[in-house]
N, C-alpha and C positions, 0 to 999 in steps of 0.2 A: 042704672045700678047704683046702689047706695055706697057711701064711703066704707061702712063697716063690712059690707059684702066684698068689696074690692080688696080691703086689707086682709080679710080672712083668706081670700083666694091667693093673694101674693105670698102670704106666710106659709102656704102649703106647697110652695115650690121645693123640689127635691134638692136643688143645689145650694140652698141656704142663703142666696144673695138677695132674694126678694126684689127682683128686677122685672118691671113690666115692659115687655118689648115694644109696646105701643107708645110708651112715654119717652123712649130714647134708644140709642144703639149702643150696645156694650162691645167695645173693641179695644185692641191693644194687647199688651203682654198678659194682662190679667184676665182676658176674656175667656181663655181656655181652661181656667182653673175650675176644679170641681171640689167643693168643700161639703162637709157634712152639715146636717141641721145644727143650728146654734144650740150649745149646751145650756142648761138652766143656770142662772146666775149663782155663783158660789157665795156663801156668807162671808162678809168682810170681817176684818179683825175687830176685836172688841175695843171700845174706846178706853184709853188708859188715862188715869188721873195724874200721872207723873209727866214730867217734861220729856220730850223725845230723846234727848241725850242721856237720860237716866233710865230709860225703859228698855226692855228686852234683856238678853242674856249678858250684856256687857256690864262692866263694873263702873263705879264712879271715877276710878283712876284711868280708865280707858273708855271714855264715852263714844257712842256712835249715834245713829239715828234709828231708834227702835231695834237695833241689832240687824238691820236689813242691809243687803249688799248695796254698795254705791254704784257698781258697774254691772252691765250685762256681760256674761261670759262669752268668749268667742264661739262662733258657730261653725268653725272650720271642721270638715270631716277628715277621714283618714288620708285622703289624697293629698292634703296639704303637707303634713310631715313627710309623706313619701316623696313629694315633689322637692322638699328641702334636701333630702338625701340624694336623690337622683340628680338634681341640678348641681349639687356640690361635686359629685363624682364627675359629671360632664365638664365642669369648669376646671377642676384640677387635671383631668386627663388632657384637655386641650392645651394647658400650659406645658405639661410634660412633652406632648407631641411636638409642639413648636420648638421647644428647646432641643429635642433630639433631631429635628429636621435641619437645624442650622449648626449643631455642635456634635451630633452623634456620629456622623460619617455613615458609610455604607453598611457597617456591621450592625447598626441599630436602625436601619431603614425600615425593617419589618415591624419593629416595636413602635416606631413613629407612626406608621400606617395604622397599627392597631389602636393607638391612642386616639387618632382622628376618628376611627370607626366608633370607639366607645363614646367619644365626645358628641359625635353627630347623633348616635342612637339615644344618648342621654338627653340631648336637647329636644328631640322629638317626643320622647316619653315624658319629659318634664312639661312640655306644652300640653300633651294629652291629659296629664294629671291635673294641671291647672284648669283646663277647660272642664274637666269632670267636676271640679269643685264649683266653678262658675255656673255650670248648668247648660251652657250652649256656646258654640264657637264664636258667635257674633259678639258676645260680651268681651272675649279676649281681643277681638279686632277693635272694638270700641275703646279699649284701653290704649291702643296705639294712636288714637286720634289726638291725644294730648301729649306734648313733650314738656314735662315740668321738672327741672333739675332739683327743686326742693322737695319733691315727692318721691319717697323710696318705692312706692308702688308703680308710679309712672316710669321711673328710671329702670326698675326691675323688669317690667314688661318689654321695654326697648332693649335691654341687655339680653334677655332671653331670645327675642326675635333676631337681634343682630348676631348673637353667638350661633344660633342655629343656621342662619344663612352663611356665615363665614366658614363654619366647620363643614357644612355640606359642600361648599365650593372647594375647600381644601381637599376633602376626600375624593372629589371627582376629578380634580385637575392637577394634583401635585405630581403625578408621575408622567404627565404628558410632556413632550419636548417643546422647546422654544418658549414663546411668550405665554402660552397657556400654563406651562409648568411654573413659570415665575409668578403668574397670577395666582395659581393655587397655593404656592408657598407664602405669598403675601396675605392671602386669605387666612391661612393658618396662623400667621402672626396676629392678625386682627382677632381671630377667635381666641387666641391665648390672652390678648389684652382684655377681652371681654370675659374670659373665663375667671379671672381673679375676682371681679365684683360679683359674678354669678355664684361663686362658691360662698360668698359671705353676705350678699345683700339681703338675703332672707332674714338673717339675724337683725340687720338694721331695720327691716320692715316691721318685725314684731316689737322691737325696742322703741319705735316711734308711736306706740299706742299708750293708752292710759292704764294698761294692766300692770299692777305694781311690780310683780316679779320681773317681767320682761323689761320694764322701764329701769329698774334698779341695776340689772346686769348688762345694760346696753353698751357700756364701754368695752367689755371684754367678750361678750357673746359673739360678735362677728369674728374675732380672732379664733375663738373655739370652733366655730363652724368651718372656717377656712383650714385650720389644722386637721380637724376631723375629716374634711373632704379630701385632703392630701393623703391621709392614712387609708381612707376608703378606696380611693382611686388606685393607689399602689397595691392594696390587697386584692382588688378585683382583677387588675391586670396580671397579677402574679398567679392567679388561678388558671390562666391560659398556658399552653405549652410555650416554653421559651428556652433560649440558649443560656449558657453560662455568662456570656457577656451581658445579655439582657437582664439576667438575674442580679448581677452586681449593681446595675443601675436601679432596678426596681427595689432592691433591698435598701439601698441608701434612701430612696425616695419615700418608701413607706415607713421605715424606721424613724426618719426625721419627722414625718407627719405624726406618728404615734407618740413620740417624745413631746412634741409641741402640743399635742392634744392633751396629754397628761398634765402639763403645766397650766395650760389655759383652762382646763376643767377645774383645777384648784382655784384659779383666779375667779371663775364664775361662782364657785361655792363661797369664797371669801366675800365677794360683793353681796351675795344673797344673804349672808349672815349678819350684815350690818344692821338690819332690822329683823328681829326674831320673827315677827308675824309675817313678813314678806318672804323669808326663806323657808318657812315651815313646809310648803308643798314639796320641796326637794328632800325632805327628811322623813316623810310618812305618807301613807295612803298609796293609791295606785301610781301616782306620779313619782313618789319617792322610791317605790319598788322598781319602776322603769329606769330611774336615774341610777339607782344602785346596781341594777343589772348592766347598764351601760358602762359604769365605772369598772365593775368586775371583769367584764368581757374585754374591754379595751386594755386594761392593765395586764390581763392574762395573755392577750394576743401579743402585747409588746414583750412580755417575759419569755414566751415561747419562741418568738422571732429572734431574740438575741442569744438564745441558748446555742452552744456549739453543736455542730452537726448540720448536714445539708439533706437530711432525709425528706422525701417528698411529703410524707404524712405530717411531719412537723410544720412544714410551711403551709400546707392546706389548713391545718388546725389553727394556726395563727391568723391566717387570712379570714377564716370563717368567724373566729372570735371577734376580730376587729370589725368585721361587717355587721355582726349582730350588735356590737356596742355602739356603732355609729347610728344604726337605725333606731335602737332603743333610746338614744340620746335625743333624737328629734321628736319622737313620740312623747318622751318624758317631759321635754320642755313645753310642748303644746299643752299636755295635760296639766302640768304645774301652773301654767298661765290661767287655765280655766278655774282651777281651785283658788288661785290667788285673787281672781276677779270676784269670786263668790264670798270671800272673806272680807267683811267691812273693816276689820282692824288692820288688814294688810294695806288698805288705802289710807285710813286715818293715821295710823302710826307712822307710815312713811312720810306723810305730809307734815306731821308734827315734828319729825326729826330732820326737816329741811330737805326732803327729796321731792321729786316730781316738779310741780310748777314753782316751788320755792327755790329751785336751782337757777331760775332765770335771773340774769344780772344785766346791768347796763341801764339804758334809758327806760324810764317809766311811762313815757308818753309816745303815742304813735304820731305820724305826720299830721293827722287831723286834730291832734290835741287830746284825744281820748286816752284814758289810762290803760297801760299795758298790764299792770298788776294791781292787785288790791292794795290800798295804801296802808292797811293795818299791818303791824309787824307779825312775822311768822314765829311760832314758838321755837326757841332754840337758835334763832338767828339774831346776831347782835348788830346788824347793819343799821346805821342811822336812818331815820325817817325823812322823807322829802315832802315838803309841804306842796300841795297842788297849786298850780297857777290859778290866780283868781279869774283870769279870762278864759280858762279852759272850759270846754263844754262839760256839763255834768259835775263841775267842781263843787257846786253847792250841795250836791247829794252825797259827797264823799265824807267819810267819817274821819275826823282828825284825832289821833290818840292824845290823851291828856298829858300835860306837862308833869314830869316827875317831881314829887314833893321833896 
């Protein structure tokens, strides 16, 4: 058989991979994929006569590279912001449950058990949502093969797994007599210790990416997530039937969370406004609408909750508004990050104003002598330049800024 005939025969395969089974064996994770026939090549962009930084829709005062995005936008699906909300509720509920277990007495024992139930259910649902985004359970298990304290994703997977195990043990053993009961209460304390990072580590996770908006609000976003998780857990627990003694505890818990949520939300917006281009997704478009809905519902829920009167409809209205605000905040933050990644000026302007990699300070060389940062000065930074060591690797390739005249 001639080469042309074999090539034509391979290109007629329906799966589009053009694999000859006689030439090799296709196996592994990609072996089960079924793709369409390759699409015809699309025409490329026209060749421009101008320089890249002056081409495209951007101006000379705000150059980019042909106006193209610097980053690829995140591909997370709806289950990720849902996981952010459910995991936050589980973490805050486990903290409240452990506190009531040791300080609440017998009057609040039923509420403590309900907190452990909500925390355990939240951990299980969180794991399911995370696996749904990953695609298969084995990928979540593979994340537990590595324990790396410097990686928010590695630590987050271990926190979620440990919290689920501890809260499950606390729910099953806390009411048993003797040593089993003591073990269950100790497991509840461990679940509470892991509940604090579970409520806020997701914000640390997104802040450790190159997405301009998430990176810029990274110092205050974890506090906002933890405050919102406290308000969400208190609102969810208040929807269940409860006594007056339990209502007093839940009201203090959720109102404190709602007040902290309002202040930390303002801090997030202030950080985002430091660079106009970076904070733009929170002020317009679908992400801005979600963020505005979150702010309106959360503030309305706080206002209704602090109004005088103890009518059941008033409390349910406040709890529903707070829940909608918390969910909309997670979806709004994720959508705003996608828009921020698509905007080249969000990346360039943040870097030109000293954000992102320009915030790294300290040593400029690693242990092997290679430079940790580019030796040229960053626009807007007045730090003195350090001359590279002559004996350092790659030193002769580094550009030295000219002496001022």
